[in-house]
Structures are given as C-alpha cells and as structure tokens.
VOGU-3710 file (C-alpha; in Angstrom, 3 decimals, decimal comma):
1> mriksgrseg> 151,136/41,382/112,188  147,657/40,803/110,755  144,348/42,066/112,006  141,344/39,793/112,011  137,667/40,260/112,750  135,982/36,882/112,752  136,735/35,339/109,371  137,663/38,611/107,659  141,076/40,186/107,363  140,683/43,539/109,078
11> llglygrivd> 138,868/45,176/111,951  135,182/45,988/112,128  134,953/49,773/111,781  131,866/51,408/113,292  131,288/55,050/112,385  128,843/57,678/113,577  128,075/61,337/113,066  128,478/63,644/116,052  125,439/65,928/116,093  125,222/69,322/117,779
21> gstpddtikn> 124,923/69,006/121,527  126,323/65,485/121,724  129,773/64,241/122,601  131,920/61,604/120,886  131,078/59,255/123,790  127,334/59,835/123,162  127,847/58,968/119,504  129,804/55,807/120,342  127,128/54,637/122,776  124,059/55,517/120,694
31> sltferidpt> 124,672/56,598/117,111  127,137/54,408/115,222  125,274/54,122/111,919  127,777/52,783/109,402  129,976/49,703/109,561  132,559/48,040/107,348  135,643/45,849/107,610  138,768/48,030/107,422  141,775/45,939/106,309  144,105/48,372/108,075
41> vnfvwiddpa> 143,526/51,194/110,518  145,895/53,808/109,154  143,964/56,784/107,832  144,749/60,323/106,783  141,240/61,739/106,573  140,809/64,170/103,676  137,253/63,170/102,757  134,261/61,967/104,731  135,206/58,713/106,473  132,004/56,941/105,388
51> pgiplnsfaa> 128,754/57,693/103,539  126,680/60,170/105,557  129,482/60,638/108,123  131,048/64,127/107,848  134,801/64,619/108,053  134,748/67,155/110,884  132,086/65,632/113,151  132,473/61,883/113,523  133,435/59,144/115,937  134,786/55,727/115,016
61> vwegyveipr> 135,396/52,484/116,881  137,312/49,471/115,580  136,756/46,030/117,057  138,374/42,696/116,397  141,489/40,697/117,062  145,142/41,379/116,407  147,052/38,247/115,503  150,567/38,384/116,912  152,783/35,919/115,005  155,478/35,630/117,675
71> agrylfflea> 156,408/36,947/121,090  158,116/40,312/121,159  157,559/44,013/121,528  154,976/45,741/119,376  154,263/49,444/119,035  150,768/50,879/118,675  150,312/54,628/118,358  147,601/57,185/117,707  147,737/60,615/116,179  144,613/62,765/116,132
81> ddgarlyid> 143,780/66,457/116,160  140,604/66,123/118,247  141,359/63,213/120,554  141,729/59,457/120,451  141,768/56,481/122,803  143,336/53,062/122,448  142,074/50,112/124,460  143,675/46,708/124,135  142,258/43,870/126,162
//
C-alpha cells in the first residue's frame, strides 16, 4: 500500500501548536502553521514534531490519498496518549 498526496509519495502533514486556553480542535481549525509531505505516518515522538511545534502541545492532520493495489481487507490503527481520530472518506 502506498500513500499519495497529489504527485508526491506521502501524505500532507499539517502541524500546529496548541496554546494555553485552546483545544486541539481550535488548533486544527485555526492554527496549523507548518506543513510537509510525510512519506509514512508512523511516528514515535521523542522530539518536537516540527520546527516551532512543541512535543507536548501539538495537533497534526494528514491529508491525501491511500492507493490500494487490490481488493481485500486492510487494517488502520492509531495509538496515542492524548487522543487521536481517524477519518477515511
């Protein structure tokens, strides 16, 4: 399975810093300040996820397309200590 975002191999990662008094949803709607193409979305965060985005106060969204090479069953899973959501449409 490959992930594609437009012509690039990977998903567009959008990152933002959660500031005091805001929620992750606020950050996602208003304050995503850093973007890059992530070839895979499989992180074990030990350092800041992006420049200016602190390890313990961030939100991230990945957008793009998943190319499924053939019909079958596929497993997607999330593991997070502070919450995560997965939307596939």
